[in-house]
C-alpha positions as CSV (number, residue, x, y, z in Angstrom):
1,M,67.5,311.6,-27.5
2,F,69.5,312.6,-24.5
3,I,68.9,311.5,-21.1
4,G,70.5,313.8,-18.6
5,V,71.7,313.1,-15.3
6,Y,71.6,316.7,-14.1
7,R,69.2,318.4,-11.8
8,K,66.8,321.2,-13.0
9,N,69.1,324.1,-12.0
10,D,72.3,322.7,-13.1
11,P,74.0,325.1,-15.4
12,L,75.3,322.1,-17.5
13,N,71.7,321.7,-18.7
14,T,72.2,324.6,-21.1
15,L,74.8,322.8,-23.1
16,P,73.8,321.9,-26.7
17,E,73.2,318.2,-27.0
18,E,76.5,317.0,-28.4
19,K,78.3,318.6,-25.4
20,S,75.9,317.3,-23.1
21,Y,77.1,313.8,-23.5
22,A,80.7,315.0,-22.7
23,A,79.3,316.7,-19.6
24,T,77.4,313.5,-18.6
25,A,80.6,311.5,-19.1
26,A,82.4,313.9,-16.8
27,H,79.6,313.9,-14.2
28,L,79.8,309.9,-14.0
29,G,83.5,310.3,-13.5
30,L,84.5,308.6,-17.0
31,V,86.4,311.8,-18.0
32,K,88.2,314.0,-15.6
33,G,89.5,317.0,-17.7
34,Y,93.1,318.4,-17.6
35,A,95.3,319.7,-14.9
36,D,94.7,323.2,-15.8
37,G,91.0,322.8,-15.0
38,T,89.8,322.8,-18.7
39,F,87.9,320.1,-20.3
40,R,88.4,320.7,-24.0
41,A,85.4,318.8,-25.3
42,D,85.7,320.1,-28.9
43,R,89.3,318.3,-29.4
44,Q,89.9,314.9,-30.7
45,V,90.5,312.1,-28.1
46,T,94.0,310.4,-28.1
47,R,94.4,306.8,-28.0
48,E,95.7,307.0,-24.3
49,E,92.9,309.2,-23.3
50,L,90.3,306.6,-24.9
51,A,91.9,303.8,-23.1
52,N,91.6,305.8,-19.7
53,M,87.9,306.3,-20.4
54,V,87.1,303.0,-21.4
55,Y,88.8,301.5,-18.3
56,R,86.8,304.0,-16.1
57,A,83.6,302.9,-17.9
58,I,84.3,299.2,-17.1
59,Q,84.8,300.1,-13.5
60,Y,81.7,302.3,-13.5
61,A,79.6,299.3,-15.1
62,G,81.0,296.9,-12.4
63,G,82.9,294.9,-15.1
64,D,86.4,293.1,-14.4
65,S,88.9,295.8,-14.6
66,V,91.5,293.7,-12.9
67,A,94.2,293.0,-15.5
68,N,96.6,289.9,-15.7
69,R,99.6,292.1,-16.0
70,S,102.0,289.3,-16.5
71,A,100.3,288.5,-19.9
72,V,100.4,292.0,-21.1
73,K,101.9,292.6,-24.4
74,S,104.6,295.3,-24.6
75,Y,104.1,297.8,-27.2
76,P,107.6,299.1,-28.9
77,D,106.5,302.6,-27.8
78,Q,105.5,301.6,-24.4
79,D,107.7,304.5,-22.8
80,S,105.7,307.2,-24.7
81,I,102.5,306.3,-22.8
82,S,101.8,308.8,-20.1
83,P,102.1,307.8,-16.5
84,W,98.5,308.4,-15.9
85,A,97.4,306.1,-18.7
86,T,99.9,303.3,-18.4
87,A,98.0,301.0,-16.1
88,Q,94.8,301.6,-18.0
89,V,96.5,300.5,-21.4
90,Q,98.1,297.5,-19.9
91,A,94.7,296.4,-18.5
92,L,92.8,296.7,-21.6
93,T,95.4,295.1,-23.4
94,S,95.4,292.1,-20.9
95,L,91.5,291.9,-21.3
96,N,92.1,291.7,-25.2
97,L,90.2,294.9,-25.7
98,L,93.0,296.6,-27.8
99,Q,94.2,293.5,-29.7
100,D,94.7,294.2,-33.4
101,T,93.1,297.7,-33.0
102,F,96.3,299.9,-33.3
103,G,98.8,297.6,-35.1
104,T,102.3,296.7,-33.4
105,S,102.6,300.3,-31.9
106,F,100.2,302.1,-29.5
107,E,101.0,305.6,-30.6
108,P,99.4,307.1,-27.4
109,K,99.2,310.6,-28.5
110,K,97.6,309.8,-31.9
111,A,93.8,310.8,-32.3
112,A,91.6,307.7,-32.0
113,T,89.7,307.0,-35.1
114,T,86.0,306.5,-35.1
115,D,86.6,302.7,-36.2
116,E,89.1,302.3,-33.6
117,S,86.8,303.7,-30.9
118,L,83.8,301.7,-32.2
119,M,85.8,298.5,-32.2
120,I,87.1,298.9,-28.6
121,L,83.4,300.0,-27.6
122,V,81.9,296.9,-29.0
123,R,84.7,294.6,-27.4
124,T,84.1,296.4,-24.1
125,L,80.3,295.9,-24.2
126,R,80.8,292.2,-24.8
127,S,83.5,292.0,-22.1
128,I,80.9,293.3,-19.4
129,E,78.2,291.2,-21.1
130,Y,76.1,294.0,-22.1
131,V,75.9,292.7,-25.7
132,N,76.6,289.4,-27.3
């Protein structure tokens, strides 16, 4: 069951349920869309996009999103992480939310798998003490 966050006359209420989750995430500021104004909810999420969304979710939940940047593991492909995602990847790495998830390389443009996403989600929920 979906619990919406929109008002009765909001045009986003006409979305099918699977797209309404994406609309809710956008409404909460967890996702922002693309520079060209599109949202692209039907495409796969990259690893750097996932890191960005998880970072925003931690902030939204009031969790500790301040990272110890001096302890951040450096990925061999660190330079291929987009500038808009670099700080978020570093923060999640320093909070130990990405450890052993992607191997030695981050591969920021690669689509995040369901297993990777769920592993990071569980770690995140534990880090903000939402679950044990």
